[in-house]
C-alpha positions in Angstrom: -17.7 -8.1 -21.0 -21.1 -6.8 -22.2 -23.4 -4.7 -20.0 -26.1 -7.4 -19.9 -23.5 -10.1 -18.8 -22.3 -7.8 -16.0 -25.8 -7.6 -14.5 -25.6 -11.3 -13.6 -23.3 -12.4 -10.7 -20.6 -14.7 -11.7 -20.8 -17.8 -9.5 -17.7 -19.7 -8.4 -17.0 -22.4 -5.9 -14.0 -20.5 -4.4 -12.2 -17.2 -4.9 -8.7 -16.1 -3.8 -7.6 -12.5 -3.7 -4.4 -11.1 -2.2 -2.4 -7.9 -1.8 -5.2 -5.4 -1.8 -3.3 -2.9 0.4 -6.2 -1.1 1.9 -4.9 2.1 3.5 -2.3 2.6 0.7 -2.8 5.3 -1.9 -2.2 2.8 -4.8 -5.0 0.4 -3.8 -7.4 -0.1 -6.8 -10.4 -0.3 -4.5 -13.0 0.7 -7.2 -12.0 -2.3 -9.4 -12.0 -4.7 -6.4 -15.4 -3.4 -5.3 -16.8 -4.0 -8.7 -15.4 -7.5 -8.7 -16.8 -8.4 -5.3 -20.3 -7.1 -6.3 -20.1 -9.0 -9.5 -19.2 -12.4 -8.1 -20.6 -15.0 -5.6 -18.8 -17.9 -4.0 -18.9 -20.5 -1.2 -15.4 -19.7 0.1 -13.5 -16.5 -0.2 -9.8 -16.5 0.7 -8.0 -13.3 1.6 -4.4 -14.3 1.0 -2.6 -11.6 2.9 -1.7 -7.9 2.7 -5.4 -7.0 2.6 -4.7 -4.0 4.9 -1.4 -2.2 4.5 -0.3 -1.4 8.1 3.1 -0.3 6.8 1.6 2.4 4.7 -0.8 3.5 7.5 2.2 4.1 9.8 3.4 6.8 7.5 0.1 8.4 6.6 -3.6 7.5 6.9 -5.3 7.2 3.6 -8.8 5.6 3.7 -11.3 6.9 1.2 -14.9 5.9 0.9 -14.1 3.3 -1.8 -11.9 1.4 0.7 -14.7 1.5 3.3 -17.0 0.1 0.7 -14.6 -2.8 0.0 -14.6 -3.8 3.7 -18.4 -3.5 3.8 -18.7 -5.8 0.7 -16.4 -8.4 2.3 -18.4 -8.4 5.6 -21.7 -8.6 3.6 -20.4 -11.7 1.9 -19.6 -13.3 5.3 -23.1 -12.4 6.7 -24.8 -13.8 3.6 -23.1 -17.3 3.9 -19.7 -17.0 2.2 -17.0 -18.5 4.4 -14.2 -15.9 4.5 -10.7 -17.2 5.3 -8.2 -14.5 6.2 -4.6 -15.5 5.9 -2.5 -12.5 6.9 0.7 -11.4 5.2 3.7 -9.3 6.1 1.9 -5.9 5.6 -0.9 -7.0 7.9 1.1 -9.4 10.1 -0.5 -7.9 13.3 -3.6 -10.0 12.5 -1.5 -13.2 12.8 -1.9 -12.8 16.6 -5.5 -13.8 16.0 -4.7 -16.9 14.0 -7.1 -19.7 14.8 -9.9 -17.4 15.9 -13.3 -17.3 14.1 -15.2 -14.0 14.0 -18.6 -15.3 12.9 -18.1 -16.5 9.3 -14.6 -14.9 9.1 -11.8 -17.3 9.9 -8.3 -16.1 10.6 -5.6 -18.7 9.8 -1.8 -18.6 9.5 -2.3 -20.9 6.5 -5.0 -23.2 5.2 -5.5 -26.3 3.1 -8.1 -26.1 0.4 -9.6 -29.1 -1.4 -11.0 -28.5 -4.8 -14.2 -30.1 -6.2 -12.1 -32.7 -8.0 -10.1 -33.7 -4.9 -6.8 -31.8 -5.3 -5.3 -30.3 -2.1 -3.7 -26.8 -2.1 -1.8 -25.1 0.7 -2.8 -21.5 1.0 -0.3 -19.0 2.4 0.6 -15.4 1.8 4.2 -16.3 0.7 6.4 -13.7 2.6 8.2 -16.5 4.5 9.7 -17.6 1.2 11.1 -14.1 0.6 14.7 -13.9 1.9 14.5 -10.1 1.8 11.5 -10.0 4.2 12.8 -12.8 6.4 16.5 -11.7 6.7 16.5 -8.0 6.1 13.4 -6.1 7.3 15.1 -2.7 6.8 15.8 -3.6 3.2 12.2 -4.8 2.7 11.0 -1.4 4.1 13.3 0.5 1.8 12.1 -1.6 -1.2 8.5 -0.9 -0.2 9.2 2.9 -0.3 10.8 2.7 -3.7 7.9 0.6 -4.8 5.5 3.3 -3.5 7.3 5.8 -5.7 6.9 3.6 -8.8 3.2 3.1 -8.0 2.8 6.9 -7.7 4.2 7.2 -11.3 1.7 4.4 -12.2 -1.2 6.5 -10.9 -0.2 9.6 -12.9 0.3 7.4 -16.0 -3.2 6.0 -15.8 -4.7 9.4 -15.0 -3.3 10.5 -18.4 -4.6 7.3 -20.0 -8.1 8.0 -18.6 -7.9 11.5 -20.0 -7.2 10.1 -23.4 -10.1 7.6 -23.1 -7.9 4.6 -22.7 -8.3 1.7 -20.2 -6.2 0.9 -17.2 -2.7 -0.5 -17.9 -0.1 -1.2 -15.2 3.1 0.7 -16.1 4.6 -0.5 -12.7 4.0 -4.2 -13.6 5.4 -3.7 -17.1 8.6 -2.1 -15.8 9.0 -4.6 -13.0 8.8 -7.6 -15.3 11.3 -6.1 -17.7 14.0 -5.9 -15.1 16.3 -8.9 -15.0 16.7 -9.0 -11.3 13.0 -8.9 -10.7 12.4 -11.7 -13.2 15.1 -13.8 -11.4 13.5 -13.0 -8.0 10.1 -14.1 -9.2 11.5 -17.4 -10.5 13.4 -18.1 -7.3 10.2 -17.4 -5.2 8.1 -19.7 -7.3 10.6 -22.5 -7.0 10.7 -22.1 -3.2 6.9 -22.2 -3.0 6.8 -25.4 -5.1 9.4 -27.0 -2.8 7.3 -26.2 0.3 4.2 -27.7 -1.4 6.1 -30.9 -2.0 7.2 -31.0 1.6 3.5 -30.8 2.7 2.5 -33.5 0.3 -0.1 -31.4 -1.4 -0.9 -31.0 -5.1 -0.3 -27.3 -5.3 0.3 -24.0 -3.5 -1.8 -20.8 -3.6 -0.1 -17.6 -2.5 0.3 -13.9 -3.2 3.0 -11.5 -2.0 5.0 -10.8 -5.1 2.3 -9.0 -7.1 2.7 -11.3 -10.1 -0.3 -13.4 -11.1 0.7 -16.8 -12.4 -0.6 -20.4 -12.7 1.7 -23.1 -14.0 3.0 -26.6 -13.1 6.5 -26.7 -11.5 7.9 -30.2 -11.3 4.6 -31.8 -10.5 3.3 -29.0 -8.3 0.6 -26.5 -9.5 1.9 -23.1 -8.5 -0.9 -20.5 -8.3 -0.3 -16.8 -7.4 -3.5 -14.8 -7.3 -1.7 -11.5 -8.0 -2.8 -8.2 -6.5 -5.2 -5.2 -6.5 -2.5 -2.5 -6.8 -0.9 -3.2 -10.2 -2.8 -5.9 -12.1 -6.2 -6.3 -10.4 -6.3 -10.1 -10.5 -8.0 -13.0 -8.7 -7.8 -16.8 -8.8 -11.2 -18.6 -9.0 -12.3 -22.2 -8.8 -15.2 -23.3 -10.9 -17.7 -25.8 -9.6 -16.0 -28.7 -11.4 -12.6 -27.9 -9.7 -11.1 -26.0 -12.7 -8.9 -23.1 -11.7 -8.8 -19.8 -13.6 -7.0 -16.5 -13.2 -9.0 -13.4 -14.0 -7.9 -9.8 -14.5 -10.6 -7.2 -13.6 -10.2 -3.7 -15.0 -12.4 -0.9 -16.3 -12.0 -2.4 -19.8 -13.5 -5.9 -19.1 -13.1 -9.1 -17.2 -10.2 -10.8 -18.9 -9.3 -14.4 -18.4 -5.5 -14.9 -18.0 -5.8 -18.6 -18.5 -7.3 -21.6 -16.8 -6.2 -25.1 -15.8 -8.4 -28.1 -16.5 -8.6 -30.6 -13.6 -7.5 -33.5 -15.8 -4.5 -31.6 -17.1 -3.6 -30.5 -13.6 -3.6 -34.0 -12.3 -1.3 -35.1 -15.1 1.2 -32.3 -14.5 
């Protein structure tokens, strides 16, 4: 995106971000801050794992960039954006406050969003569809630690790329999506989410949790995963006509990962 374009805020009807993991060393707070400062919306959904309480139990890591992200979120709420916080498994302590409104910040276990063209989407973090999290917390914690090691390698890889004048690229995401078990896991997760959407009688589901941005129809349900701000730096946005689009936001540019026209979505 050109410099002149970036001076103008991008205006959307709604924005969804998830898996920011503030308090974790792998959080890409600078990219997220740039995204928040470059966009405006009526509703901003924080779809879980915004704060990483698991990581903070091991060591406190909270640089100024992460403070700035919190300040930017609160500024949006003070300036009229409705912020809906749907906690995840890494910030599950905030689920105790579900149903409470803190000014223009609403904490909800899950939410139903209606797009401008009348489609209804259930918004939830997604950890309750993850059998590892639900049935084996110790295994989930072990997996989280191994994932931390992978992301540490990712940071060193991108430090080298910056030294060579190259843009950000997620080695962690590349390796994860090349592993057969990870691919199968993602597919099973997406199917479980689509089944839950059908059970609720909605048109689609918006979630996070698995750090894999995706938007596609699954047997008549529009599955949307807004991704993360640890590996891929992605967000889901709704245009004012109801069209949904996935964006990747890195130091290189704002990159569209694809959109979904309202008419096409209704026909899916």
